[in-house]
N, C-alpha and C positions, 0 to 999 in steps of 0.2 A: 504494500500500500504506500507507494512513494508519493502519490498526489491524492488530493481530496477527490478529484474527478474519478480516480480509479478505485476508490474504496469499495470493498465488497458489499453487496446489498445486505448481507447478514448483519453488518454493523449497524443497520438502521432498525432492526427488530427490537422490540422491547424485551428487556430482561425478564420481566414477570411472565410474559407469554411463553417464552421458551422454557422457563423453569417449571411452569405449569405442565408443559408437555413432558418434561423429564419425570416429574412426579407421577404423571399418568402411566408412563412406561414402567416405572418401578412397581406401581400397583398391579400391573398386568402379570408380573412374575411373582407375586406374593403367593405363599402356599395356599392351596385350596382349603376353604373353610376357615381361614384365619380371620379373626375378629379384630377390627380396628379399635385401638385404645383412644377414646375421644377425650380423655382427661390428660392435658399436657403436663409433662414433668417439668421440674424447675432445673435449669442449667446453672450450676454454681460457678461463679467467676471470681477468683481472688486476685486483687490488684496489689502487686508487691511494690512497696514504696522504693525498693532498691532494685526493681526488676530491670533487666537488660533488654536492649533492642537497638535498632538502628536510629540514628539521629534524624528527626523530622526537619525537612528543609522548607516546607511551606506549600500553600495553595495559591495558585495564581491564574491569570488569564492573559490572552494575547490581544494586542491591538496591532493588526497587521495581517498580511496575506490576503489581499492588501486592500487598503482603504476601508477596513471594516468599521472604523470609528469616524469615517469621513463626515457624516451628517450630524454627529453629536456636537461638534464644535459650533455649528450654526444655530443651535437651539437658543431661544430667548431665555432670559431669566424671568422667574425663578426656576423654570423647569430644568435648565442645564445644570444648575447646582444640585437640584434634587437627584438627578440621574447620577451625577458624580458621587454624591453621598451614598446612594444605594450600592455603588460599586466599591468604594474605597474607604468610607468612614468606619472606623472600628466600632463594633457593637451596634451597628445600625442596619446593615444589609449584608451583602456578600462578604465584606471585610477582607478584600483581597490582600494577600501578603506578598505577592510577586506580580509585577506588571512587565510583561515581555512585549517589546515593540519592534516593529520592522525598521531596519536601516534602509531608507528609501533609495531607489535607483532609477526612478522614472519609467519603470516597466511593469507590466501587469504581473501580479503575484496571486491570482485567483479572483479577487473581488475588486480589483482596481490597481492603480499605479500610485506609489507614494513618492514625493519629491526627494531628489538627491541633494545633499549638502555640498557636493563637488561635481559640477557638470563639465568641468575641464580640469586639467592637472594643476592649473595655476590659480583657481578661485575657490574660496570657501565661503558659504553662506549658511550661518548657523540658525537662521530664522525661517527657513522654508518648512512648510507643512505644519501639521498640528500635533505631532507626537511629542515635541518638547513641551507644548502647552499642556498636553494630557499628563505627562510625567510630573510637571510642576503642580498640577491640580491634585494628582494622587498623593504626592509628597506633602502637600499642604494639609491633607486630611489624615494622612498616616505617615509621620516622619520616619517610621521604621520600615516602610515598604521597600522591597528589593526590586532593582531594575535589571533587565536582561535585554540585550540587543542582538539581533540576528538579521542577516541579509537573505533576501529571496533572489534578487538579481544583482546586477552590477553595471556601472556606467561603461559605455563602449570604448572609452579612451584608454582603458588599462592596456598596458603592454604585457602580453602573456596571459590574458584572460582572467578568469575568476581567481584561480590559485596562483596569484602573482604577488610580487613584492609591492606593486602599485596598490593592490587591495589591502595589504597590511598597512600601508601608509594611509589609505583611505579610512581605515578603522581608527587609526591613531587620531586623525583629524576629527572624526566623529566623537571620540572621547573628549577631545578638546572642546567641541561644541557643548558636550554635556557639562563640562566645567563652567562654561559661560552661563549656562542655565542653572547652575548650582544644583546639579543632579549628579549623584554618585552612582555609577554603574557597577553592579555586583557580578554580573555574568555576561559573557560574550561568546557567541557561537560562530559557526562557519557558514556553509551554504545550505539553506533549507532544502532538505529532501533530495539532495543531489550527490550524495556520497561524501567522501572525504579524501584528503591528501595529507598523509601523516607528516611529511616533511614541512608542508605549509603551516601546520599547527605548531611545529617547533619554531618556525620563524615568527609566528604570531606571539608565542609565549616570550620569546627573547625581546621582541619589540615592546611588549607591555612592560617588562621589567626596565628596559632601557629608557622608556619615556615616563617612568614614574607611576605606572599603573599596575604595579605588581600585585596589588590586592584584588584585581579583577580576575575572576575565576573563568577558565576556558572550558566550554562545553563542547563535546563532540559526540555525535555528529549531526544531531537533529534530522535523523533519517529513520526509516522503519527497520526493525530487526536489531538483534544483539551482535551482529557481526563486528561492529566497531569495537566492542568490548574484547572480543577474541583477538582482534588486531592489536589492541593495547597490551593485552597479556603477552603477546608474542613479540612486541616491539618496545623495548625499554625506553627508547627516546620518545616515542609517541605517548607512552604511558606518562612519562615525566612532564610532557608538554600540556597535559590535560588534567583538569581538576574534577570534572563531572561527566558521567556518562548520560547522554540525553538521547532518548529514542522516541519515536512517534507511534501513537495508537498501538500499544502493546497488547490490547485485549481483543479477543473475539467476543461473540455475544455471550459466552458462558465461562470464559476463563482468561486470565492474563498470563502471558508467557514469562518464563523464568530462565535466567542464564547464570550458571555457576561461574562461568568466566567473569561475568560482570560483578558478581558478589565477591569474588576472590580479590578484586582490585582494591577493595576497601575505599571506594570513592562513593560520594552521593550518586544515587541513581534517580534520574528524572524521567517522568513521562512529560517530555518538554513540549509536546503538543499532543493533547488528548481531548476527550470529551466529544466535541462536535455534535452537540445535541440541540434540538429545538427548545427555545426558551419556555414554551408552554407544555410540550409533550415529552421532553427528554429527561425528566427528573429521575425516572426509575433506572434507566441505564446509567446515568451519571452517579447516582448513589451507590450502585453496585460496583461500578468501575473504581471509584475513589477508594473504597475499602479493599477490593480485590487486588488492586495494584500493590498494596503492601502485603496482604496476606499471602497472595500467590507468588509475588515477584520480588518483594523487598524494596519496591520503589518508594522513595522518600520525598519526592517533590512532584506535585500534580499541577499542570498548567493547561487550562481549558482554552480551546479555540472555539469562538473568539470571546472577548469580553462582552461585546454588545452587538446586536443586530442593528447597525447604524449605517446601512447602505441601501441603495434603491432596490425595491423588490424585482426589478427587471434584471438584476444580476444574480448569478447562481447562488444556491444554498441559502435562499431566503428563510428567515426564521431562526437561524442558528445563533446561539449566544445565551447570555444570562438575562438579558432584557431586550425589549424593542425600543429603539430610539431613531426612527428614520422618517419622522414628519416634523422637521424643525419649523416649517412655516406656520403651524398651528400650535406647536408645543406638546402635541400628544406623545405620550410614551406609555409603555405597558410592562408590568412585571409578571412573572410566572413562578411555578414551583422550582424551576431549575436554579434560580438565584438563591432561593432559601435553602436548597440542598447544599450548595456551597457553604452557606452560613452555618449549617449544622456542625461543620468541622472548623471552619476558619474563625468563627467568632470565639471559639473556646480553646484555642491552641495558639502557640507562638513558635516560629522557626527557632530551632535550638532545643526544643523539647525532645524527649526520647520516647520512642515506642516501647511498650511493655509487651514483649513477645508472649509471655505466659498468660497475658490477659487479652490476647488477640487471636482470632481464628474463625472457625466456622460454627454457626449456630446449629444446634441439634435439629431444630425444626425448619431449617432452610434460611440462608442468608449468612452474613458475616458480621464480625465486630472487630474494632481496633481500639486500643487504649493507649493514650499518650500521657506522660507525666512531665511536670516541670523539672528543671535541673538547677534552679536557683535556690535562694535562701527561703523562699516562700513555697512550701509544697502545695501542689495542685495537680489534679488529674481530670481527664475527660475520656469517656468511652462513647463511641459512636456505633450504633447498631443499624444495619439495613436488612430488611426482610423481603426483598424483592424475590427471593427464591422460596418463600414460604407460601403455603396455601391455607394455613390456619394460624390462630394465635398461639403464642408460646410464652413461657415464663422464664425469666432469668433473675438471678440474685447476685448483686455486685457487692463485694466486701473488701474494703481497703485494709492494708497491713502496713507495718513499718511506720515511717514518718508522715504518711499521708493523712490529710484531715479526716476526722470522724463525723463532721457535721453533715447536715442534710445536703443531698445532691439536687441541683436544679435540673428539671426535665423540660426538654424542648422536642417537638416532633413535627414532621411534615408528612401528610398523606400524598404520596408521590403522583398519583394519577388524578387527583382531584382538580377540578376547574374552579373551585371555590376558594378565594384567597383566605377565607377564615380557617381553612385547613392547612395553611402553610405556616411553618415556624410558630407553632402554638406553644405557649408557656403552660405547662401542666403543674400539678401539685408537686411540691418538693418530695423527695424520696429519702427516707432514712437509710443509711448504709446497712446492707444485709437484708433489706426488705424486698419481698418479691415484686417484680415489675412484669406486667404483661405487655408483650410486643405484638401489635396487630400486623398481619401481612400487608405488604405494599407500603411500608412506611420507613422513614429514617428517624431514629430516636437518639437523642444525646442526653447522657447523664453526666453532670459536670459540677465541679466546685467553683467554676468560673461564672462571672456574670455576663449577660448578653442582652440584646434588645432587638425588637422588631420596629425599625424606623418607620415613621409615617409622616409624609410631607404635610405641612400645614394646609396647603391647598391641593386639591385633587388635580391630577393631570387633566388637561382639556380633552374633550372627546375628539376622536379622529375625524378629520374633514379634508375634503379635496382642496388642493392649493388654489387660491383665488386667481381668477383671470379678470382683467388683463395682467400679464406679467411682462416686465421689461427690465433689462439691465444694459446700461450704456457703458459700464466698466470704468466710469470716470471717478467714482467715489473711493476707489481703493488705492493703496500705495502701489508703486511699481514693484513688480515680481510677486504680488499677492495672488492667491487662488480665489476667484470670486465665490461669493456665497452660492450654495446649492450646486456648483459645478463640480462634478465628480469624474476625474480622469480615469479611463480604463487602460490607456496606453499613452506614453509621452507625457508632456507637461504643458497644459494650457494656463498661462499666467498673464497678468496685466502688464502691459508695456506701452510706451508711446506709440501712437498710430503712425503708419508709414504712408508713402505715396500721396502726400499732400493732404491727408486727413488730420484734423487737429484732435486734441484730447487723448484719451487712453483707449486701448483696444485689448482684445484677447489674442495673445500670440502663442503659438506652439514653439517651445524653446529648445527642443532636443533635435540636434542635427546629425548625431551619430547613433546608429541603432545600438541599444544597450545589450548586454549579455542577458538573455531572457530566461525567465523561469516558466512562463506560460506561453500561449500561442496566439495572442492578439497581435495581428500582423503589423498594424500601423497606428499612428496617433488617433485617439477617439475619446470623446468626453460626453457625458450625459447630464441632463438636468430636467427639472420639472416633475410633474405628477403622472404616474402611470395610469391614473383613473380619468385623466382628461379624455374627452371623446371628440366632439366637433370643435375645431379651432383652426386658426391660421397662425403658422409660425414663420417668421422671417428673420433674416440675418444679412448683414453686409459682409462680403467675403473678399479677401485679397490674396490671390495665389502668388506666392513668392517665386517668380521665374518659371517654375515648372511644377507639374503634378496636377492633382485633382482635389477640389474642395467639395465637401458633402454636407448637406442639410438633411437631418433625419427626423421623421415624425411617426407618431403612433408606434413607438418602440415598446415592445411588450416583454421580451425575454431573451436571455442569453442562450445561444446554441454553441456547443463545443464540437470540435473535430469535423469541421465542415470542409468539403472539397478535397482535392488531392494533397493540398498543403496541410490539411487537418487543423485549420485555424479556428479560433473562437470568435464568433460574430453575434450580432443582435438582430432578432426578428423585428421587422418594421419596414417602413417605406424610406427610400433613399433618392434624393435629388442630387446628382453628381454634375459638377461643372469642371471641365478639363482646361488646361492652359491654352489650348488651341481653339477654344470656343465650342467644342462639342459638349453636349449635355445628354443625360439619360435619367429617366424616372423608372425605378424598379422596386420590386418587393421581394424580401427574403422570407420565404414561406416556412411553416413549421416542419415540413419534410426536408429542410435544408436546401431546397432548390431555389434558384433565383430566377424570377420572371421579369423580363424587361417590358414595361408598360408603354413607354414612349421614348423616342430619341430625336435629336435634332442638332442644329449647329447655329451659333450666333453669327452675326455678320462679320465680326472680326475676332482676333485673339482675345482671350480672357485673362491672361497672365499680367501681373504688375499693374492692375487697375481694379478699382472697387466695383463690385456687382452685388445687387441685392437678390438673394434667393428666397423663395417663398413657397410653402406648401399649405394648401387649404383642404380641410376634411369636413365633409357634410354628409353623414350617412356613408354610403358606399361611393360617393362622388369625390374624386381627388383632383385638385387643380394645382398645376405647377406654374410658377411665375418667375421670370428672370428680368430684372430691371423694369418692373411694373408692367411687363408685357406677358400675357398668358401664352405659354408655350405648349401646354398640354392640359386636357381635361379627360380623365378616364374613369371607368367604373370598375371597382375592385372591392370585394367584401372580405378580404383575408383578415383584416384587423379593424376593430371598431373603437379602439382606445389605445392610449399609450403616451409616453413622455417624448421628449425631443432630444436631439443630439447633434454633435458636430464631429466631422472626421476629415482626415487627410489620407492620401494613399502612400505617403512617404514622409520621412523625417525632415520636413522643411519648416521654415519660420513664417509660414503663412499666417494671416491675421483674420479675425472676425470682430464685428462691432454691431452694436445696437440690436441685441437679441430681443425680439418681441413675440409674445404669444397672446393672441386675442381670441375671445370666444366667437365662434361662427354664429351661434344662437344660444339662447338660455339653456344651460345644462343642469339637470337635477343635481343638487348638492354643490354646485359651483357658484360662488359669489362673484358678482361683477361690480366694477366701479372704476374710477379713474386710477391710472397707475400710481398717482401720488398717494392715494388712500388704500390701495390694495397691495400689489406685489412688486411695486417699483423699488429698485435698489437705490436708496438715497444716502445711506451711510454704512460704512463697513462695520463688521463685528469687531469687538475689542482686540482679538488676537491678530487682526490684520492691521 
């Protein structure tokens, strides 16, 4: 499972459903005439205050792979701060202990492209993108949070490709940017899911020490499988260059893999990307996976992909994350049981605690439990039970020994498949040590000496609503090099720059001229914006083709399609109006079956390069009208799509520009407000991070 696109379908099944099947199979082989004992026995668990086990390294989540947090930064207040509190504030929501971020390279890394801090060998810009802002916000809420950086792609100017000395220097510059933002980086990886080069890790370790970053721990190799651990065991230099073994998705639907080679290294073992569950429906699998990773595998750090579902629903893997935050225009966001499943462990533990192996294992009635204890002067402990593998209630009794506190244990529980928020992270009655506790199937239950809390925002999140029309962005309100609000790059980098070719003010310019070292298969620069629920509208843009190539206006964009055509590229379903440098144009539709249908073609009177042209697409039912420079060039009938957002694209890495993006309603649409751009969706002032 080297990429999310290729992950086996069994990874998406619920844990509880498979375990129910297993229980049924066991029942079929029971001796004839055997009578079921319906009275559950009590499993006795003794928590040794001096018990030994591996050191706990933390629970975290990922912002990256790529653009997964893109729309979060554009939220208005107070909703943006509320979302951040639910993710990072201790004792409030998920209480994340690790934030792993993408080190951007202006190339697609699953769900978008994140900006690079070095687009040439000689320039460094430490203020591009939103990851620094997110790290600062996380640290503001939790000064003890740990940060982890990882690359998915790399700039194309490296001499020698990804595993080069140029890349080592690139990472040193990124750490320098972290210092500028007063962020201490704890972990640094290599190339996400692309294998490893043992010698390169040695160069990275040496550079970290030489540049004064010796405290940064090197993680290898952020890929699937335990082969990297075997290589470390057999290569002393590789072993010495790395501090953490990090693998991705170590669990099938019923078990997590184990490596004796990895355990023998005496290093922390991370599921450095794991989870990948829906924020509403993925809690059962997540609860089981978090416990099984230690019980089955000895894994001590769990990092969920992603932290938030904060990208457009037209992009793949919609719904994944700990919460939904992809409607910044109205401030709507949504929580689910997945976030509170993380909280069941993260709120009641701290990195540096130690697992208690004698009080961790498998529940007699189905499920698992793990116990962690503090290692400081103030004894404390937490036991987390998950019963996704159970079909009936079961009883346990937890008894502390040694220096552990004898006071009442606080009880918190989440019903994993419930859609009722009242069933998530519920504070129950305190439990006296040694008292019997009943665990219901399909739940995660925490017994702890630590305090926690279920945060509740003072104001409820606004209801979901379609983005208002008309919508307009002239790009004049932003600082130069900024990414405009709601613009989400899928490949390349569309940023604000002074307009060219005699046009005054600021425009949207594609900045990347050398193809990056790619992780994914988006062929050329492309960016998306707007609401996928828009139906009938007119979208228009001024376009300037820089010398050569094709500029594209997209409309009714509905979904990402992967592995299209002989080049196996990733593209988006919708309508495309292309204008080429020599004046030829075409109107086409990319259909759900991955075929492209040309609806109309033509040619302008002269060449189109190096001069401004206005492109426009109008949608009214199944009538589609294409306009160039205010002249209608085509009107066709096609009913492939009846809704979708808008986008801009180029066929190559040129510095072509766009300006004055406008989306106007063709007619009144249900659920869509209309009004003047000044009072609706006009961009008049930048967000604070810009």
